[in-house]
N, C-alpha and C positions, 0 to 999 in steps of 0.2 A: 409561430404565433404572429398574427398580424396586428400592428398597433391600431389604435382607434382612428388615427389619421395618418395616411401614408404619404411620404414625400416623393413627388415626381418632378425631376428637374426639367427645365425648359431647354431644349437643345439650342435654341437661338439666343438664350439669355447669356449674359456674362457670368463669370464665376462669382463675382461680388453680389449680383442680384440673386442668384441661386442660394448663396450663403445666407443672405438676409431672409429669404423666404423659408429656408430650413430652420433658422433660429426662431422666427415668428411662429412656425407650426409647433415647435417643441415647447415654446413658452405658453402659447395661448390655447392650443387644441389638445395636446396630450394630457392624460390624467394619471400617468405613471407616477408613483410616489405620493399621490394624493395632492391636497391643496398646499403646495410648497411655495415659498417666495423664490421665484426663479432667479431674481437678480441678487439674492443673498450669496455670500461666499461659503456658507455652510448650510447644508440641507439636513434637516432632521427627517429621516425617511421611515421612522417607526420600525416595524418588523419586516419591511419589504425585502431586506437582504438576508433574512434568517431562513436557512434551509429547514430547520426544525423549530419547535416551540422553545425559544430561549427567553431568558429574562432580559429586560431592558430593551432600549431602542438603539438603532444604528444611525450613523450620520456620515455624510460625505463632505469633505473639506476640499474646496477648489483653490488650492494654494500651490506655490512653486515647489518643486521637488526638494530644493535645498532647505526649505523650512517645513517640510511635511511632518517631521518628527518632533517639531517644537510645539509645545502646548499653548504657549502664550504669544509667541511672536511669529505667527504664520503670515506670510506675504501672499496676497491674492495673485492669481494668474494675471498676465497682462490684459489690459482692458480690451484690446482688439481680438484677443484669443479666448477670453473667459467664456463669452456667450456661446461660442461654437463648442467648447469643451462640455459645458453644461447640457447643451442640446444633444450632443453625441451620447453622453452617458444616459440621458433620459430615453432617447430614441432606441438605443441598443438594448436597454432593459425591457422595452416594449416588445422588441423582436425576440430576444433571447434572455429571459429572466434568469439571473444567476445570483449566487450568494455573495457574501461580502468579499471573499478573497478574489474571485474572478473580476468583480467590479473594481477592486483596488488595482488589479493588473491593467485593466482598461485605463484607469485614471493615471497610472504610472506612465503608460505609453503617451498619453496626452501631455503629461508634464515634461517628458523627455523632448517631445517635439517643440513645445513652447520654449524650453531652454535653448534648443538649437536655433530656433527662430530669433529669439532675443539676442543671442550671441552674434548674429549677423545684422542686428539693428532692425529686424522686421517684427511685426506683431500680427499681421492679418493672415488667416489660414489660406487665403488664395495664393500666397507667396510660397506655399509648401512645394518642394521638389524632391526628387529622389536623393539629392545631396542632403536635404534636411533629414530624411529618414536615416541616411547613413550616419550622420552625426548623432542622431537620437539613439540609434542602436549602439554606437560606440560609447555613449554615456551610460547606457544600461549595462554594457559589459564592464565598464570601469567601476560602477557602484554596486553591482550585485554579483552573486555567484553564478556559476554556469547554468544551473537549472532555472533560476529565477530570470536571468537575463534572456534565456531562450524563450521563456513564456512571454516576456515583454516584447521580444522580437516578433513572436507570432501575433501579438496584439497590434504591433505596429504594421505588420503586413495586412491585417484585417482593416485597420484604419486607412491604409493606402488604397485598398480596393474600394472602400466606402467613398472616399473623396473622389476617386476616378469615376466610379459608376454614377455619382450624383453631380459631376461637373462642378465641384466646389473649389478647384484650383485652376490657375491659368494654364498650367502645363501638367499633363498626366505623369505620374511617377512610376507606376507599374512596379513597385518595390516588392522584393521578396526577402524573407528573413535569411541572413547569411551567418547569424550567430551559431556557435557550435552547439550541436545536440548534446544533452547530458551524457556522461560517461557510459560507454557500452558495458553493461553489467556482465557480459559474458567474459570479459577480460579479467583474469584472476591473478595477474602478475603486475609488478611495478609499484612505483611510489603512489600513484593515484589510487590504486586498489587498496594499498595498506592504509592510506589516509581515510578512504571511504569506510573501510572495515572498522577502523578505530572510532570513527564518528558514529557509526550505526550500531555498534555492539557495546553493551555495558561492560565495565571492568569487572573482573571476577571478584575483587575485594568489595566493590559496591553492591554486587548481588548478595554477597554474604552479609553485608551491613543491612540490606533490606530484610533478609530473613531474620536477623537478630532483632531488628526493630519490630517486626511482626509479632514476635513472641514477648517482647517487653512492653508493648503498647498497653496502656491503661486508661489514659485520658480519652474522652469521646472523639476529639479530632484525630488523635493518633490511631485510634481503632478504625475510624472511617478510612483514612488514607492508606494505612497498611492493609486493610481488607480489600480495597479496590485494587491495589497493586498486587496483592496476593492472588486475586482472580486472574489478573493479567499474566502472571507467570505460570498459571495452571494450564493455559491454552493461549494460542497466538491471536489475541484480539486487539481491538482499538479501545482507547479510553472511552470514547463516546459510546461504544457498543456495551461496555460493562455498565456504564451509568444508566443505560436503558434496559437493564435486566429486570425481569419480573420477580416478585417475591417467592414464587415457586419455581425458580429457574433451575434448581438442581434436582435431577431425577435419577434413580438407580438405572443401571444398564439392564436391558431386557433379555440379553443373550446369555445370562448366567455368569458372565465374566465380572471380576471385581472392578470397582470404579463407578463413575457417574457420568451422566450426560448433562450438558448445559443447554437450556433453551436460549436461543440466541436470535437476535435480529441483526443480520450482517449489513454493514453499510455498503454504499456504492452498488446497490442493486442486488446484493446477495440474498436478501429476504430472510424468511424464517428458516432456521436450521437447528439441528441438534449436534453439538460439538462434544466429542469424547474428552473426558478428563482422565489422564493416566492414573493407574492405581497408586503410584508413588506419590501423587499430589492430591489424592482424594481427601486426606485428612485436612490439608490446608484449605481446599475448596470448601469443605464442610464448615470449618471454623470461620472462614471469611464470610460465608453466606449467613451463618447464624448470628454473627456480630451485626451485620447490616440489617438483618430482619429485626433484631431486638431494638436497635437504636432508631430505626425508622418507623417503628410501630405507632408512636404518638402522632407523627405526621400523617400516616395513612388513616388514622382515626379522624383527623381533621378533614382529610380529603373526602372520606365517606360522608361526613356531616354536610360539607358544602355541596356535594353531589346530590344528596337527598333533600337539602333545604337551601336552594340557591337564594342569595340575598339575605340570609339570616345569619347573624353573627354567632360564632361558636362560643358557648358558655359551659364551663364545667358544672358538674352537679352542685358543687358548693355555691356557685354563682348564678344558678338558673333562675332564682327569684328576681334578679336584677333586670330581667327582660320586661317585667311589668312596670318598671320605673321610667319616668320621662326624663328626669335629671339625675345625674350620677355625681358622687363625690370623687375627689382625687384618689381616696383610698380604694373605692370600688373600681375605678378605672385601672388602678395599679393591679388589682386582683385579676381583672379581665385581660390586661395586656401581658403581664409577666407572671402571674400566679405565684407559685412557690419558688420561682427561679430568682426572684429579687433577693440580693444579699441582705442579711440582717445587720442593722446598724451596730457600730462598736460601742456607742455611748448609751445615753438614756433613751427612753421612748420618744422624748421630744426631738432629740437629734435624729433618730431614725425617721420620724414623721416629716421633719424638714427636708431630709434627703429624698424621701418618697414624693413629697409635694413638688419639689424642684424638678425631679425626673418627669413627672406627669405633665407639669406645665410646659416644660421644654419640649416633650414629645408632641403635645397638642399644638404648640406654636409652629413646629417644623412641618406639621401635617395640615395646617390651616383649619384646625378645629377650634371653634369659638369657646371661650371660657367666660362665665359670668363674672360680675364684679366681685372683688376680693372682700369678703365679709369678716375678715379677721377682727375688725373693730366692732362687730355686732355684740349686743349684750348676751350674757350667759357664758357658759364654759365650753361652747362648741368650738373646736379647733378648725382652722381653715381647711385642713385636709379632709374634714368630714362634712363640709358644707356642700350640698348638691348644687352644682352650677355647670355641668358639662352634659349636653344633650345626648341621650342614648342613640337617637336616630342618626345624628351627625357622626358619632363615633362608629356606628355600624356601617354607615355608608363609606367611610374612609377605609375601614379595614377590609370590606368586601372588594374595594377597588384595588387592593394590594394582591389579589389572587394572581398566580402566574398567567402569562399570556397563553391563551388556548385552553385554559382549564374548562372541563375536567380531563382533557386529553393531554397526556404527557408527551407522547410521540405519535404524530398524526399518521405516519406511514404504516406503522404496525397496529395502530389503534390502542396502544397501551394507555391506561388511565393512571392518574396519580394514586388512586386507591389500591393499585396493583403493583406500583413501582417499588423497586428495592432501594434505590439511592435517592431518597428525598429526606428532608428534615424540616423542623420548624425554624423560623427565621432566627439567625444568630445562635442556633443550638450548638454549633461546633466552634463558636468563637468564645474563648475563655474570658475575653475582655468586655463582653457585652452580655446583657440579660436576654434570655431566650423569650421571643415573642410567642407565647403559648397558643395564641389564637390564629396564627398564620403559618402556612407551609411554603416551601420553595424547593426547586430541584437542586441537587448537588451539582456544582459547576466543574467543568473540566479544568479551568484555570486554577482553582484552589487546590486541586489534587496535584497538578503539575508543579506549582510553586512550593508545595510542601515537601517535595523530594529533590529540590534544587537549592543547594546552599551557596551557589555562586552569585546569587543576586540578593540585593538588600530587600528586607521584608519587615513587616510590623510584628509578625509572630514567628517564633522559632520553627525551624524545619522539623520534620518527623525524626530525623537522626539526632538533632540536638535535644529535642524534647524527651527522647527515650535514652539518651546517654550513649549513643553509638558513635564512635569516632573513627576516622581514617588513620591507619598506622603511620602515615608520613605527614599528617597534618594538612592534607589537601582537602578542599571542600568536596563533599560527596554530592554528586549530581547524577540523577537518573532521569531519563526521559521515558515516558510511558511507551512510546513507540519502539524504543530500543529492545524492550522485552519481546515484542512481536518479531523483530529481526533476529533476536537471539534464539527463540524457539524454532523459527524457520530454518536457521542455519544448522541447528542440531538435527532437525529432521532431514535436511539435505545431506549432512555428513553421514547419517545412518542409512542412506540410500532408500529413504521412504519414497513410495510411489508419488509421482508428480501430481496425479489427480487427487490422491489422499491429502497431500500437503495443501493443495488449493481448497479442498473441501474443509479441512481442519481450520484453515485460516479464513474461511468465509468468502472465497473469491469465486467469481464467475469464470474468469479467464485464467487458464493454467499458465499462459505466457508471463503473467505478472509475478510468478514465483522467482524469476531471475533477479528481480530487484531486491529480494530478501535473501538471496543466496550469497553468503560471504565465506564459503569454504575456499581456501586458497589452493592454488595448483599444487603446492608442496604437500598439502594435506591430502589431496586426491591421490598423489603418487604413493604416499605412505599407506593410504587406504587400500590401494591396489596391491601393494606389497603384503599387507596383512591378509588380504583375501587370498593371495597366492599361497601364503603359509597355511591357511586353513582349508585350502581346496583339496579335493580328492585327487586320485591318480589320474583322472581324465584331464586335469590341468597340468600335470607334470610333463617334463620334457619327454619326447618320444623315446621308447626303449631302444637301445642299440647294443649290438654284440661287441662293440669296441670296448677296450679297457681304458678307464680314465683314473687319474689320481683323485682320491676323495678330497672334497673341500667342505667347509662348514656350510650349513644350510643358510645361515644369515648372510654369508658371503655370496651364495648363489642368488638369494633374493635381491640383494643389493645390486648385483650385476644383471639380473633377469629383467627388472623393471627400472630402467634408468630414466626414461621419459615416456610421454604419452600424449596423444592428441585425440580429440573426439572425432567421431565419424557419424554418419547418419544411422549406423546400426550399433554403436557402442564406442569402444576405445581401441586404438592401435598402439601397441607397446614396442613397435620397431624402433631400434636405436638409429636415428638419422645421423648421428655423429660419424658412424662408420661408412655408410653408403645410403643412397636413396632406397626407399622400399621398392623392390622389384614388382610388387603386386599392389602398388598404390591405386586405389579406386576399385580394386577387385576384392572387397572385404569378404565375400562369401567363401572364396577358396583360400583365404589367407590363414596360416596357422599362427600368426602373431596378432590376430584380431580377437578381442574379448567382448562378449555380450554380457550385460548385467541383468540378472533376473529381477523382475519387479519394476523395470522401466516401462511404463505403459506405452509411451510413444514409440520406443524401439520395437516392442512386441507387435504393435499395430503395423509398423513398417515391414517387419519380417513376414507376417502373415499375408500382407498385401503382395510382397515380393514372391512368396510361394505361389500364390494364385496366378501372378503374372507369368512366372516361369513354367507353370503347368500348362498355361494357355500356349506359350511359345513351343513347348514340347509337342503339343497337338498339331500346331502349324508346321513344325519341322518334319514331323512324321508324315503328314499329308503331302508335303513337298517331296519327300524321299519316295513315297509310293507313286508319285507322279513321274518319277524318273530323273529327278534332279539329284545327281550324285553328291554335289557339294553340300546338300542339306544334311548329310550324315554327320558332318562335323558339328553343325549347329545343333542337331539332335543330341549328340553326346554332351555338348556344352550345357544345354539347358537341363538335361537329365542329371548331370553332375550337380548343378545348382539346386535342383529340386531335392536331390538326395541329402545334401548338406543342410539345406533349410529345414527339411523334415527332422533331421537329427537334432538341430538346435531347438526347434519348436517342441519336440518330444521331451527335451530336458526342461524347457520352460513350463511345460504342462505337468511335469512329474511332481506330485505333492511332497515327495521325500526330499526334494532339493529346496532348501530354504531360500527366502527372498534375499537379494543382495549377493547371491553366489555368482562367481565369474565363470563363464562358459567359453572354452576354447577347444575347437576341433583340430586335431593333428592329422597328419597324413599327406601333407603337400610340402615338398622341398623348395627352397628358394634357389633358383638356377642362375648361373652367370649368363650374360648376354651371348657369349660364344656358345655355351651349351644350349641355350634356347634356340639359337640360330641353327645349330646342327640338328636338333630334334625336330624343329619346324620343317627343315628341308626334307627330312625323312618322312614326315607326315604328308608333305605335299606330294612327294613321289608316290606314297602309298595311295593317295586319293586321285592321282592322275590316271586317265583312261589308258594311256600308252605305257604307264609304269615308268616313264623316264622324264617326268616333269622336273625341270630345274637342272638337268644334266647338261654338260657342255656340248654345244652343237645341236641341242634339241630346241624346238620352238613350240611352246604351248599354243593350243588353238585359241584359248580365251585367257586373257590376263586374270590372274587370281588376286583379288584385292579385298577379300573378306576376312574377318577374324577366324582363326582356326583353333582347334582344340588338340593339344598334344597330351597323350596319356602315357605314363611311364610306370614301370613296376619298380621294385626295390633295387634291381640291378641296373636300372637306367635304360632298359630297352623300351622302345616306343611301341605302343599298341593302340589300335583304334577301338578296342573292346573295353568294357567297364572294368576298372581295376580297383575295386574296394574303396572307392571314394577319393582316390588320389587323382586330381585333375588340375590342369593348368591352362588358363586362358591366355593366349598370346595373340598378337596382332601382326599380320603379314606386312604391314606398312612400316614396321620397325626397321631402322637403317641396317642394311647388310643382311637382311633375312631373305628377301626374294628379289631377284633381278632377272631381267630378260636374258636369254641365252646369248644373244649377240653382244651383250654388254659385259659378259664375264671373260 
């Protein structure tokens, strides 16, 4: 995106002159954020930072980092730096419009630079150097976690390039982010993994507390919160995605299987999808959707009215005659605003009327609605609450202005309307301490759901668990974050060997690589999983049959010894025990009998099929070379034929519908040889392929040095053969130490 006015630095100008020109452009010519007071230390930017239609407006406070979290005592940025910071924020939003969180990251980077400058007694951005950015990055590392500090470091790097490109400093910095990248999610061991797992996954007891609260919920607010969280535990979604569900989101499966599908609009570019709800959670999903549909029905009726009659105040049938009146009494306004939701007075009718009158006058005063003179002293028996003195047109104008931003569209990316939304309510409908505003609607906020299931922070209303009487067994505050449920379901799917593409689709992701951030299955659990799979496997996974006699041992003992460790490969897992010795076939997974392929891993299956095609092509090339008279091509031909044969065997098992997903596949038929044995067999193979029949013998000299990989085939007795031997093949390399030597060196 190009801003309305682009800054072009003058190469011959000083950094200070370029800085002044840049600030003047951002102050006087840019229109981003609308008509704001550029010199103010706080900008009210309306909805410019909202990615979706949210309630309320946003603001940007240009204060020091140390006072950023203070509400009352914010200290503005240094005078010599503040104008540049404001200009940078405004200019960058013109180039790359972002939401509130990335804008805050840009501001944090500026605050860190300002603090580093002030620490050295400088205030002008032209004095910024690479040392300034180093100090700013160190401050970010000190005050934030690894992930947030890394993001601020990237913002600092972008700021450095901007200053250098536009000649705004006396000396170029060319600074790059040196802060640590967030933890590698592929590492499943160690303290950092345990801490990340504990933070991302909910406690089992808290999950049980959530289920108990779901069944105990009776109050409207408890029903709302427990139903939204119930939908989140039925499928791995985000809180924002559940809040954007449609009223007809739950549909039966069309394939005859039990369960339902959920109409979803996935965030982060996922778009419209149908997500399956497992049969075991179908009852929970049905009950949650039913509750939300019932309690949001009055709000949807309001939405339909305001969509059909824009600018016309909603009146119930009982109050429809009030539309013809020019002036309304306080009692009539009370009926329009709160209807039957207003509590009945505890005393006489006079006491109730005084309370109603006070509430109406207070509401009108807060919303700048004029009220006529108090006529309580007028003759007659007319009470003040019944005196017409509030203009209907003024009341209607104020209430219409309270419609949510973007109405009637609830979510602009999907086109969802408020009249179709599942999670909307009338104003204050779920607040037991306030009267429901029956003539106005609002979207349910993510924040109110999050706070309702977090007992660790102070709040004005009790949490879901306290309200439903659910307690922790050890007296600890119950805290559940909505995103923990998404991590929890993804981890369950990973531990069950669910296909990576299915997990991504179930979670509403476009990129399968993002699954790793939600996989919290530990390495120990992977080993146990492999052991369990070995125990369930068929005879094809059992140790090769031997005629030797062994002393019987327990199966559990064999399993414990059979799978001691494992590491991932490009085609699956290797279960070789590296404690004893290095794997003699490391890298040669195709011919290794200690290598395991997991059925259902889409990425591995794709690689296996690609490898089969590649080896088939190599077979054709080796055969053509052999027909052309190149004798050494025979060894290459046998190597690739062996690989093709084993790959076909593996793929045939993968394609077998009788083999269930998650099964472990291991082909036997290849022994692990010692290096001495390999050397002897390789020498025999070289002699067999030598034209003179004496290659490698003492005193003989080969015509051409043989430096290519060779294939040694052996039968059960250990004899070497160049013919195909039932799939038993071994790829060796002639460059291994002690295998091939020139005759004059022996």
